[in-house]
C-alpha positions as CSV (number, residue, x, y, z in Angstrom):
1,X,-1.6,61.1,30.3
2,X,1.2,63.1,28.7
3,X,1.3,61.5,25.4
4,X,-2.8,61.5,24.9
5,X,-3.3,57.9,25.1
6,X,-7.0,57.0,26.1
7,X,-6.2,53.6,27.0
8,X,-3.0,51.9,28.3
9,X,-2.3,48.2,29.0
10,X,0.8,47.2,30.8
11,X,1.4,43.4,31.2
12,X,2.0,42.0,34.6
13,X,5.3,40.9,33.6
14,X,7.0,43.9,31.5
15,X,10.2,43.2,32.4
16,X,13.0,40.5,31.3
17,X,10.8,37.6,33.0
18,X,8.1,38.5,30.4
19,X,10.6,37.5,27.5
20,X,9.5,33.9,28.2
21,X,5.7,35.0,27.2
22,X,6.9,36.7,24.1
23,X,9.0,33.8,23.0
24,X,6.1,31.2,23.6
25,X,3.9,33.4,21.2
26,X,6.6,33.7,18.5
27,X,7.4,30.0,18.5
28,X,3.7,29.4,17.9
29,X,2.8,32.0,15.1
30,X,5.8,34.1,14.6
31,X,6.8,32.4,11.2
32,X,3.2,32.3,10.2
33,X,2.0,33.8,6.9
34,X,-1.6,33.4,8.0
35,X,-3.0,37.0,7.9
36,X,-6.1,35.7,10.1
37,X,-4.1,34.0,13.0
38,X,-6.1,33.1,16.0
39,X,-5.8,34.8,19.2
40,X,-3.0,33.2,21.3
41,X,-4.9,33.8,24.5
42,X,-8.4,35.3,25.2
43,X,-7.2,37.3,28.1
44,X,-4.0,38.2,29.7
45,X,-2.3,35.6,31.1
46,X,-2.5,35.4,34.9
47,X,0.2,36.9,37.0
48,X,0.2,33.9,39.4
49,X,2.2,31.5,37.4
50,X,4.8,30.4,40.3
51,X,5.0,27.7,42.7
52,X,2.2,26.7,44.7
53,X,2.5,26.2,48.3
54,X,2.0,22.7,49.8
55,X,1.1,21.4,53.2
56,X,4.7,19.7,53.3
57,X,6.7,22.7,52.3
58,X,4.6,25.1,54.7
59,X,5.2,22.2,57.5
60,X,8.8,22.1,57.0
61,X,9.4,26.0,57.0
62,X,7.5,26.2,60.1
63,X,9.4,23.5,61.7
64,X,12.5,25.3,60.6
65,X,11.7,28.6,62.0
66,X,9.9,27.0,65.2
67,X,12.8,28.5,67.6
68,X,11.5,32.0,66.6
69,X,7.9,31.7,65.9
70,X,4.7,30.0,67.3
71,X,2.2,28.4,65.0
72,X,-1.5,28.2,65.2
73,X,-3.6,26.5,62.6
74,X,-6.8,28.5,61.8
75,X,-8.8,26.8,59.2
76,X,-11.8,29.0,59.1
77,X,-11.3,31.8,56.6
78,X,-13.3,34.4,58.5
79,X,-11.4,34.1,61.6
80,X,-8.4,34.3,59.8
81,X,-9.5,37.4,58.1
82,X,-10.8,39.0,61.6
83,X,-7.3,38.1,63.0
84,X,-5.5,39.9,60.0
85,X,-7.7,43.0,60.2
86,X,-7.0,43.4,64.0
87,X,-3.2,43.2,63.5
88,X,-3.3,45.6,60.8
89,X,-5.4,48.1,62.3
90,X,-3.5,47.9,65.7
91,X,-0.4,49.1,63.6
92,X,0.9,45.5,63.2
93,X,2.6,44.0,59.6
94,X,1.6,40.9,58.5
95,X,3.0,38.8,55.6
96,X,0.2,37.1,53.1
97,X,1.2,33.9,51.5
98,X,-0.9,31.8,49.6
99,X,-1.6,30.4,46.3
100,X,0.7,30.4,43.2
101,X,3.3,33.2,43.4
102,X,3.5,36.1,41.1
103,X,5.3,36.5,37.9
104,X,6.5,39.8,37.3
105,X,8.2,42.5,39.6
106,X,5.0,43.4,42.0
107,X,3.5,41.3,44.9
108,X,-0.2,41.2,44.1
109,X,-1.6,39.6,47.4
110,X,0.0,36.1,47.2
111,X,3.4,37.0,48.5
112,X,2.7,40.4,50.2
113,X,3.7,42.3,53.3
114,X,0.8,44.2,54.8
115,X,0.2,47.1,56.9
116,X,-2.3,50.1,57.7
117,X,-1.6,52.9,55.0
118,X,-3.0,55.5,57.4
119,X,0.2,55.1,59.8
120,X,3.2,56.9,58.0
121,X,5.7,55.6,60.7
122,X,5.1,52.0,59.1
123,X,7.2,53.0,56.0
124,X,10.5,53.3,57.7
125,X,9.8,50.4,60.0
126,X,9.2,47.9,57.3
127,X,12.0,49.3,55.2
128,X,14.5,49.1,57.7
129,X,13.5,45.9,60.1
130,X,11.3,44.0,57.6
131,X,12.7,44.5,54.1
132,X,16.0,45.8,55.1
133,X,16.4,48.4,52.3
134,X,16.6,52.3,52.2
135,X,14.1,54.0,54.5
136,X,12.8,56.3,51.8
137,X,11.5,53.6,49.4
138,X,7.9,53.8,48.8
139,X,5.1,51.5,49.3
140,X,2.1,50.9,47.2
141,X,-1.7,50.4,47.9
142,X,-4.0,47.5,46.9
143,X,-7.6,49.2,46.6
144,X,-10.9,47.8,45.8
145,X,-11.6,48.5,42.0
146,X,-15.0,50.0,42.9
147,X,-13.9,52.2,45.3
148,X,-10.5,53.3,43.8
149,X,-12.1,56.3,42.0
150,X,-12.9,57.9,45.3
151,X,-9.3,57.9,46.2
152,X,-7.2,58.0,43.0
153,X,-7.5,60.3,39.8
154,X,-7.7,57.7,37.3
155,X,-8.7,59.4,34.0
156,X,-12.1,59.7,32.3
157,X,-12.1,56.1,31.0
158,X,-11.5,54.5,34.2
159,X,-15.4,54.0,34.6
160,X,-16.1,52.0,31.7
161,X,-13.4,49.2,33.0
162,X,-15.5,49.4,36.7
163,X,-12.1,51.5,37.9
164,X,-10.2,48.2,37.6
165,X,-7.3,50.2,35.8
166,X,-4.3,48.8,37.4
167,X,-4.9,45.0,38.5
168,X,-1.0,44.6,38.3
169,X,0.2,47.4,40.5
170,X,1.6,48.9,36.9
171,X,-0.1,52.3,37.0
172,X,0.8,55.4,38.9
173,X,-2.1,57.8,39.5
174,X,-2.4,60.9,41.9
175,X,-4.0,60.6,45.3
176,X,-6.9,62.9,45.4
177,X,-5.8,66.0,47.4
178,X,-8.7,65.5,49.9
179,X,-7.4,61.8,50.5
180,X,-3.5,62.3,50.9
181,X,-3.5,63.0,54.4
182,X,-5.7,60.0,55.0
183,X,-3.3,57.7,53.6
184,X,0.1,59.0,54.1
185,X,2.3,55.7,54.0
186,X,1.5,55.1,50.4
187,X,1.3,58.7,48.8
188,X,4.7,59.6,47.5
189,X,6.1,63.3,47.9
190,X,4.7,64.4,44.7
191,X,1.1,63.0,45.5
192,X,1.5,60.2,43.4
193,X,0.8,56.2,44.3
194,X,1.2,53.0,42.2
195,X,-1.9,51.0,43.0
196,X,-3.2,47.8,42.5
197,X,-6.9,47.7,41.8
198,X,-8.3,44.4,43.3
199,X,-11.9,42.8,42.3
200,X,-13.7,39.9,43.7
201,X,-13.5,38.1,40.5
202,X,-9.9,38.1,40.0
203,X,-8.8,38.1,43.6
204,X,-11.8,36.5,45.7
205,X,-9.9,36.4,49.2
206,X,-7.7,39.6,48.9
207,X,-10.9,41.5,48.0
208,X,-12.8,40.0,51.2
209,X,-9.7,40.9,53.3
210,X,-9.4,44.7,52.0
211,X,-13.4,44.6,52.5
212,X,-13.2,43.8,56.0
C-alpha cells in the first residue's frame, strides 16, 4: 500500500523453510541457458506438505491422553461441524486437526486453534492457558473470501481475485471501522488484522465450517 504496488504475492513459506522450494527450482533450472524455460509449477505449491495423520497415530495419541480426555468417534461430517460450531459459539476453544500439516509459519485450518472472534476475553485465555505465551499476543481471523471485503479494507484490486487476497494468512489489512467492535479478539490496537481468506475450492471443509 505505501510503496504503490497494485498486486502483491507472498508465498505460504516465506521464511527459512521456503528455501527448500527455491533450492529445488534452482537445481532443476538454475544453470539452464534456455531463455524459454517451462514453468516449474502452474500454480503455487500447496502449503499442506507436512505429515498426514493416520488412524494408527491418532489412536496412539488418544490412548496416551486417555487419563485426561474422553474420546467419541463421530464420522458424520455435519454432526462434527454442528458440535464444533456450538462449542465455539458458547465461548469454548477447539483444536482442528486434519489433513497434511502446513508448511510455513501459519496454521491455516489443518492444525489450528479456533475460538469466537467476538469474545475479546478469549485472547488472554488462549495465550495464557492454551498456548502458554505472552497475554498480549494477537490472533488472526479466517474469513470466507466472498465476504472478506465486507469486513476488511482489501484494496481496489481485491474484487478481481474474488477477494481471495490472503489465502496463506500473509496479508495485513485494516478492519473496517464499523466492524471492529464486532470482532475485537482479532482486531489489533491499530485496527489491523492479519487475515486468512478461505475459498471452497482450496479448503472445502474449513469453508463449510466457517459458513455454518
